[in-house]
C-alpha positions, 0 to 999 in steps of 0.5 A: 244349439238349434234342434230341428222339429217337424213343426218347422217342415212347411207344406211344400217340403221346405225345412224352415230351420234351414232358411236364412230368415229363420236362422238370422238373429234380427227379425227372425221368421218363426217358420211357415207353420207359425200360428201367428201369421203376423210374425211371418215374412210378408212373402211367407205370409202370402205364399200360395203354397202355404195358403193352398185350400186344395191340400187336405192334409199337412203336406202338398202330397195330400192334394189331388193336384200334387205336384202343382205347377207352383210346387214344380217351379219352387222345386226347380228354383231350389234344386238349381240355386240351393241344392235342395229339392222340395219334391225329394223332401216330400217323397222322403216324408211320405215314404219314411214319415216326418220323424225319420225325415227330421232325424235325417235332416239333423245329421245331413244339415249340420256343419261338420266343423262346428255343429250348427245348422247350415242355411240352405240359402248360403254356401258357408256355415253362418257360424264358423264360415266353413264352405259346404 
């Protein structure tokens, strides 16, 4: 069963382990922090947030421009469409640390019926079909 990892948390606060691109079987995306950018989905490889040169650390909150307009737009889209806030994720990471955030995600983002990771991009578990 998939385990969440700090290496799967993108600079923007996206938990790549919840992405449909990471969870699917065919042409699986390795996550934004994958060393080999050629394996990333084209949209992820050219992501301006992922490739931002203004960020001085691992996450967007390590930037003098935080939160930038791009991150605000991404957060609005994900909050509206997928019930997940990048800004809230980043706030938790900054306040509690990445290990505590990942530990919380392990519990919060699992299907209560079958225990598999829930995709933020779907409203049903990919494995058992339970609505969440």
